[in-house]
C-alpha positions in Angstrom: -0.2 0.1 -0.2 1.4 3.5 -0.7 1.8 5.4 2.4 -0.3 8.2 3.6 1.7 11.6 3.6 -0.2 14.8 4.5 -0.3 17.7 2.0 2.4 20.2 2.8 1.1 23.2 3.8 3.2 25.7 2.4 1.6 29.1 1.4 -2.2 27.4 0.9 -5.0 29.0 2.9 -7.3 26.2 2.1 -7.9 22.8 4.1 -7.0 19.4 2.4 -9.9 16.8 3.3 -11.2 13.6 2.5 -14.2 11.4 2.9 -15.7 9.1 5.9 -15.8 6.4 3.7 -12.2 5.5 3.0 -12.3 2.1 5.0 -15.8 0.1 5.3 -16.1 1.2 9.0 -18.1 3.5 10.9 -17.2 7.3 10.1 -16.3 7.2 13.9 -13.3 4.8 12.6 -12.4 6.3 9.4 -12.0 9.5 11.2 -10.0 8.5 13.7 -7.8 7.1 11.1 -7.5 10.1 9.0 -7.3 12.7 11.9 -3.6 12.9 11.4 -3.0 13.0 7.6 -6.3 15.7 6.6 -7.8 18.8 7.9 -11.4 18.2 6.9 -13.5 15.1 6.5 -16.7 15.0 4.5 -19.6 13.1 6.5 -21.3 11.0 4.1 -24.7 11.5 5.0 -26.0 9.7 1.4 -29.3 7.7 3.1 -31.1 9.1 5.9 -34.0 6.7 5.0 -31.3 3.7 6.1 -30.2 3.8 10.1 -27.2 1.5 9.3 -25.5 4.3 7.5 -26.1 7.0 9.9 -24.1 7.6 13.0 -25.5 7.4 16.4 -26.1 10.5 18.9 -22.6 9.3 20.6 -20.8 8.9 17.8 -21.5 12.3 16.3 -20.5 13.5 20.0 -17.6 11.7 19.7 -16.9 13.1 16.2 -17.1 16.4 17.3 -14.9 15.8 20.3 -12.1 14.3 17.6 -12.8 17.3 15.7 -12.0 19.4 18.2 -9.0 17.9 19.7 -7.4 17.2 16.6 -8.7 20.8 14.7 -10.5 18.6 12.2 -13.2 20.5 10.1 -15.9 18.5 8.5 -18.3 19.2 5.6 -21.5 16.9 5.5 -22.5 15.5 2.1 -26.7 15.4 1.9 -28.4 12.7 0.6 -28.1 11.0 -3.3 -31.6 10.4 -3.4 -33.1 14.0 -3.1 -34.6 15.6 -6.0 -35.0 19.0 -5.3 -36.3 20.2 -8.5 -38.6 17.4 -9.5 -42.1 18.1 -11.0 -43.5 15.3 -8.8 -44.6 17.4 -5.8 -44.4 14.4 -3.4 -41.2 13.3 -4.5 -39.5 16.8 -4.2 -41.1 17.4 -0.6 -39.5 14.1 0.0 -36.0 15.3 -1.6 -36.4 18.4 1.1 -37.1 16.7 4.1 -34.3 14.2 3.5 -31.7 16.6 2.9 -33.2 19.1 5.9 -32.9 15.8 8.2 -29.2 15.1 7.1 -28.2 18.9 8.0 -30.4 18.6 11.4 -28.2 15.6 11.9 -24.9 16.9 10.8 -24.6 20.4 12.4 -23.6 19.7 15.7 -20.3 19.3 13.9 -20.5 22.8 12.9 -19.8 22.0 9.2 -18.2 24.7 6.9 -20.7 23.6 4.1 -23.3 21.1 3.1 -22.9 19.7 -0.4 -26.4 19.2 -2.3 -27.0 17.6 -5.2 -29.6 19.7 -7.6 -30.3 17.2 -10.6 -32.0 18.1 -13.9 -34.5 15.2 -13.9 -34.9 12.5 -11.2 -30.9 11.1 -11.1 -27.8 12.3 -12.3 -27.4 11.7 -16.2 -31.5 12.7 -16.8 -32.1 14.5 -19.6 -32.7 18.3 -19.4 -35.8 19.7 -18.0 -38.4 20.5 -20.9 -39.2 24.1 -18.8 -35.9 25.6 -17.0 -37.7 28.3 -15.7 -40.0 26.0 -13.7 -37.5 24.1 -12.9 -35.6 26.9 -11.2 -38.9 27.6 -9.4 -38.8 24.3 -8.1 -35.4 24.6 -6.8 -35.4 27.9 -5.2 -38.8 26.7 -3.4 -37.1 23.6 -2.2 -33.6 25.4 -0.8 -36.1 28.1 0.9 -38.0 25.7 2.6 -34.9 23.8 3.3 -33.4 26.9 4.9 -36.4 27.7 6.7 -36.7 24.5 8.3 -33.2 24.0 9.7 -32.1 27.7 10.3 -29.0 26.9 8.2 -27.5 30.0 6.5 -28.2 29.9 2.7 -24.4 30.2 2.4 -23.4 26.8 3.8 -25.5 25.1 1.0 -23.4 23.9 -1.5 -24.8 23.2 -4.9 -22.8 20.5 -6.2 -21.9 21.1 -9.9 -23.0 17.4 -11.5 -23.1 16.6 -15.1 -24.3 19.8 -16.8 -23.3 23.2 -17.1 -23.9 24.4 -13.6 -25.0 28.1 -15.0 -28.4 26.8 -15.7 -28.8 26.6 -11.8 -27.1 30.4 -11.6 -30.1 32.5 -11.2 -30.9 30.5 -8.2 -27.8 30.4 -6.3 -27.3 33.9 -7.0 -30.6 34.8 -5.9 -31.1 32.8 -2.4 -27.0 33.8 -1.9 -25.9 29.6 -2.0 -22.6 28.4 -2.4 -20.7 26.0 -4.8 -19.3 22.7 -4.0 -16.8 22.8 -7.4 -16.3 19.5 -8.3 -14.0 19.4 -10.7 -13.8 15.7 -10.8 -16.6 15.5 -12.3 -15.8 18.5 -15.0 -12.6 16.8 -15.6 -14.9 13.2 -16.2 -17.2 15.3 -19.0 -14.1 17.0 -20.4 -15.6 20.3 -19.3 -13.3 23.3 -18.7 -12.3 23.1 -15.1 -10.3 26.8 -15.5 -13.1 28.2 -17.1 -15.3 27.2 -14.1 -12.6 28.0 -11.8 -12.8 32.0 -13.2 -16.6 31.5 -13.3 -17.6 30.4 -9.6 -14.1 30.4 -7.5 -15.5 33.4 -5.9 -19.1 31.6 -4.5 -17.0 28.1 -4.0 -16.8 26.6 -0.1 -15.7 23.2 -1.1 -14.0 22.0 -4.2 -14.2 18.1 -5.1 -11.1 16.5 -6.5 -10.9 12.9 -8.1 -9.3 11.3 -11.0 -11.1 9.3 -13.9 -9.1 5.9 -14.6 -8.7 4.1 -17.7 -12.0 2.3 -17.5 -14.0 5.5 -16.9 -14.5 5.0 -13.6 -14.5 8.2 -11.5 -14.0 9.0 -7.5 -10.5 7.5 -8.1 -6.9 8.5 -7.7 -5.5 11.4 -8.2 -2.9 9.7 -10.3 -5.0 9.7 -13.1 -5.2 13.6 -13.5 -3.2 15.5 -15.7 -0.2 17.2 -13.9 0.3 20.5 -15.2 -3.6 20.8 -15.2 -3.8 20.2 -11.5 -0.5 22.4 -10.9 -2.7 25.1 -12.7 -5.7 24.5 -10.4 -3.6 24.2 -7.2 -1.9 27.5 -7.9 -5.2 29.4 -9.0 -6.4 28.0 -5.3 -3.5 29.8 -3.7 -3.0 33.1 -5.6 -6.6 33.7 -4.7 -6.1 33.2 -1.2 -8.7 30.4 -1.2 -9.7 29.6 2.3 -12.1 26.8 1.8 -11.3 22.8 1.8 -10.5 21.0 -1.0 -11.9 17.3 -0.7 -10.2 14.7 -2.1 -13.5 12.5 -2.7 -12.2 9.1 -3.2 -13.3 5.7 -1.4 -10.0 3.4 -1.0 -7.1 4.1 0.8 -5.1 3.2 -1.7 -7.1 6.0 -4.2 -6.6 8.5 -1.2 -2.7 7.5 -0.4 -1.9 8.0 -3.8 -4.1 11.3 -4.1 -2.3 13.0 -1.2 1.5 12.0 -2.4 0.1 13.4 -5.8 -1.3 16.1 -4.2 2.2 16.9 -2.4 4.0 16.8 -5.6 2.2 19.1 -7.5 1.5 21.5 -4.7 5.6 21.7 -3.8 5.9 22.7 -7.8 2.6 25.3 -8.1 4.6 27.1 -5.0 8.3 26.7 -6.7 
């Protein structure tokens, strides 16, 4: 196995994070193993309907205590099955409820942000809405309800870029004062212009999610699959902008995280050289 090496600090202001599912164990056990190598952990609350995958009250208290002692921050990824722009009102209401429940569950960790998926259709990869304005109105209503129900400030809700041009959701993001989770891993996977996305969205971005796509087109893999020159430009841009958010290495296997940390360390050294 590749050894784990914490990313060097240097001149960067941003924090480097990992997910709470690197090893197939409870979130607390993952965070205990990650505390010495990262500065933030993305708590994955992908499914609030299955209690087996949710941290219990005691585990959340232990996570908060560990975060304080290890000087870790947290982000909380909200459920994947929440469809906030759905034309089906019952389905949309269920999505609002699921996101609100995840936020309520995780807010005791004082999260830096809550990545939220806003699908075009009923799932990622769905067709674009026939009525984009109607879709935006439904998204606006959903995000407004989430803020009202949870009391979370709008700028802690981070709309994640998925498989479409985030400009489609820009009127909602800007009108409500939402933030962005800029998943550059998705951008790279789909052949989109990473540097143009940074130019457009970095001032509103609280979280950058980064991962590679392997030769079999599976994403959320090691950053060793990312073009190095592109990685240097990305990191240099974050440093030059004095960006102080969270850069999450969004991978889910130990070797992918270890390789990504080593690769990122080299890229950081080159970007600051």
